[in-house]
C-alpha positions in Angstrom: 20.2 0.7 -4.9 18.9 -2.8 -5.5 16.0 -3.3 -7.9 13.8 -4.6 -5.2 14.6 -1.5 -3.1 13.7 0.7 -6.0 10.5 -1.1 -6.6 9.5 -0.6 -2.9 10.3 3.0 -3.3 8.2 3.2 -6.5 5.2 1.8 -4.7 5.8 4.1 -1.7 5.7 7.0 -4.2 2.5 5.8 -5.9 0.7 5.2 -2.7 1.7 8.6 -1.4 -0.9 9.9 -3.8 -4.5 10.3 -2.5 -6.1 8.9 -5.8 -4.2 5.6 -5.4 -5.3 5.2 -1.8 -8.9 6.0 -2.8 -8.8 3.4 -5.5 -7.3 0.9 -3.2 -10.1 1.5 -0.7 -12.9 1.4 -3.3 -11.8 -1.6 -5.2 -9.4 -3.9 -3.3 -10.0 -4.0 0.4 -12.7 -6.6 1.1 -14.2 -5.1 4.2 -17.9 -4.1 4.4 -17.1 -1.1 6.7 -14.9 0.5 4.0 -18.1 1.8 2.4 -18.9 3.7 5.6 -15.8 5.9 5.3 -15.8 9.4 4.0 -13.1 9.4 1.2 -13.3 13.2 1.1 -11.5 13.4 4.4 -8.6 11.3 3.4 -5.2 12.8 4.4 -1.6 11.7 4.8 -0.1 11.6 8.3 3.3 11.1 9.9 3.4 7.9 11.8 6.6 8.2 13.8 9.8 6.3 13.1 12.4 4.0 14.8 16.1 3.7 14.1 15.7 -0.1 13.5 12.8 0.5 11.1 14.0 3.1 8.5 11.5 1.9 5.9 8.5 3.5 7.6 5.1 2.6 6.3 2.7 5.1 4.7 0.1 6.4 7.1 -3.2 7.8 5.9 -6.4 8.6 7.9 -10.0 9.4 7.1 -13.3 9.8 9.0 -16.5 7.9 9.1 -19.3 9.3 7.1 -21.1 11.9 9.2 -18.7 11.3 12.1 -15.6 12.9 13.7 -13.6 9.8 14.6 -10.6 8.8 12.5 -9.6 5.4 11.0 -6.0 5.0 10.1 -4.4 3.0 7.3 -0.9 1.7 7.6 0.3 0.8 4.1 3.5 -1.2 3.8 5.1 -1.8 0.3 7.1 -5.0 0.1 9.0 -6.6 -2.8 9.9 -9.8 -1.0 7.9 -12.1 1.2 8.7 -11.9 4.9 7.2 -14.6 7.3 7.4 -12.2 10.2 5.5 -9.3 8.6 2.7 -9.5 11.2 5.1 -8.8 14.0 6.9 -6.0 12.1 3.5 -4.4 11.5 2.8 -4.8 15.2 5.8 -2.6 15.8 4.8 -0.1 13.1 1.3 0.2 14.6 2.8 0.6 18.1 5.0 3.4 16.9 1.9 5.1 15.3 0.0 4.8 18.6 3.0 6.2 20.5 3.1 9.2 18.1 -0.6 9.8 18.6 -0.2 9.7 22.4 2.6 12.2 22.3 0.5 14.6 20.3 -2.3 14.3 22.8 -0.1 15.4 25.7 -1.9 13.7 28.5 -5.5 14.1 27.1 -7.4 11.0 27.9 -9.3 9.6 24.9 -9.9 6.3 23.2 -7.5 5.5 20.4 -8.5 5.1 16.7 -8.5 1.8 14.8 -5.4 1.2 12.5 -5.8 -1.2 9.5 -2.4 -2.6 8.3 -2.2 -3.4 4.5 0.8 -4.9 2.7 1.3 -3.8 -0.9 3.2 -6.8 -2.3 4.8 -6.9 -5.7 7.2 -9.8 -5.4 7.8 -12.6 -8.0 6.3 -15.3 -5.8 2.9 -15.6 -4.1 2.5 -14.1 -0.7 2.5 -17.0 1.9 3.4 -15.3 5.2 0.9 -15.7 8.0 -1.8 -13.0 8.1 -2.2 -13.3 11.9 0.8 -12.9 14.3 -0.6 -15.7 16.5 0.4 -18.2 13.8 4.1 -17.4 14.4 4.1 -18.7 18.0 4.6 -22.2 19.4 1.5 -24.0 20.4 0.2 -22.7 23.7 -2.5 -23.5 26.1 -5.5 -21.1 25.5 -5.0 -19.2 28.7 -1.5 -18.2 27.6 -2.3 -17.8 23.8 -4.6 -14.9 24.4 -1.5 -12.9 25.7 0.5 -13.2 22.5 0.3 -10.5 19.8 -2.7 -11.0 17.5 -2.1 -8.4 14.8 -3.9 -9.2 11.6 -3.3 -7.5 8.2 -4.6 -7.4 4.7 -2.5 -8.1 1.6 -2.8 -6.8 -2.0 -0.6 -9.2 -4.0 -0.6 -7.3 -7.3 0.4 -10.2 -9.5 -1.7 -12.9 -7.9 -4.9 -11.4 -6.3 -7.8 -11.5 -8.7 -9.2 -8.0 -9.5 -12.6 -7.9 -7.7 -15.7 -8.0 -9.8 -17.1 -4.5 -10.5 -13.9 -2.6 -10.2 -14.1 0.2 -12.8 -11.7 0.7 -15.7 -10.7 4.0 -14.2 -9.4 2.4 -11.1 -5.6 3.0 -11.1 -4.8 0.2 -8.7 -6.5 -2.2 -11.1 -4.3 -0.7 -13.8 -1.2 -1.2 -11.7 -2.2 -4.9 -11.4 -2.5 -5.0 -15.2 1.0 -3.6 -15.6 2.5 -6.1 -13.1 0.8 -9.0 -14.9 1.9 -8.0 -18.4 4.4 -10.3 -20.0 5.4 -8.6 -23.3 6.3 -5.1 -24.3 3.4 -5.2 -26.7 1.0 -5.7 -23.8 2.4 -2.6 -22.1 1.7 -0.2 -24.9 -2.1 -0.1 -24.5 -1.7 0.1 -20.7 0.5 3.2 -21.1 -2.1 4.7 -23.4 -4.9 4.0 -20.9 -2.9 5.4 -18.1 -2.1 8.6 -20.0 -5.8 9.1 -20.6 -6.7 8.5 -17.0 -4.1 10.9 -15.8 -5.2 13.6 -18.2 -8.7 13.2 -16.8 -7.4 13.4 -13.2 -5.5 16.6 -13.9 -3.1 15.8 -11.0 0.5 16.6 -11.7 2.0 14.9 -8.6 0.1 11.7 -9.5 1.4 11.9 -13.1 4.9 12.4 -11.9 4.7 9.5 -9.4 3.5 7.1 -12.2 6.3 8.3 -14.5 9.0 7.7 -11.9 7.6 4.3 -11.0 7.4 3.2 -14.7 10.7 4.6 -15.9 12.9 3.9 -12.8 11.3 0.7 -11.5 8.7 -1.3 -13.5 10.1 -1.1 -17.0 13.7 -1.8 -16.3 12.8 -4.6 -13.9 10.3 -6.4 -16.2 11.9 -5.6 -19.6 15.6 -4.9 -18.9 16.6 -5.7 -22.5 14.1 -3.2 -24.0 14.1 -0.4 -21.5 16.7 1.5 -19.5 15.8 3.5 -16.4 14.6 6.9 -17.6 14.6 10.3 -16.0 11.2 11.3 -14.3 8.8 12.6 -16.9 10.2 10.5 -19.8 7.6 7.7 -19.8 4.5 9.8 -19.9 5.9 12.9 -21.6 
């Protein structure tokens, strides 16, 4: 499997863990309404699939504080820029809504909001349009309102500044630190900090996800002359 593919898989594994999604919400999504969500209700969901889209995004949902309605997150790990990401996310969101409608079996109700977020770890800055309307030829206003208008957020882990006020215990901020490290010596204190945070979290699936990501993706990709891919558990043992 290509290194970029492994890196996408590593990010998918990391962001399959509730703690990573919570830290993403708390520190890296610049939307005021994020603070109105009840993080205690966060749960992973199946979003449907399509034979032409085997790399299904990660689907999470959570409720508003004091409410019963859900908000869905559609998390898409990517290792390479793709100018047509907005349209691909339009398809992913449509598949999610299709799955929701099938589960409702004819019950009439309004649909929940779905927020698409790209988790990007490529070598160059993310430059793809953030709004699907930018992908279409110039149109008269009366026609332009009929083209897809999907918007999405991007976390570019090597380029986006870490927001002010993000705590040292935020694991997404630590992920950014790993991705921005340029020497093996810079990685050592990050590993020590990660080990301490994972001990405090007392979360074995989270620890295993980080170990697989580091040993099978990050370290051999960034420092191929110093590290070889290790078996899960070797990095944080």
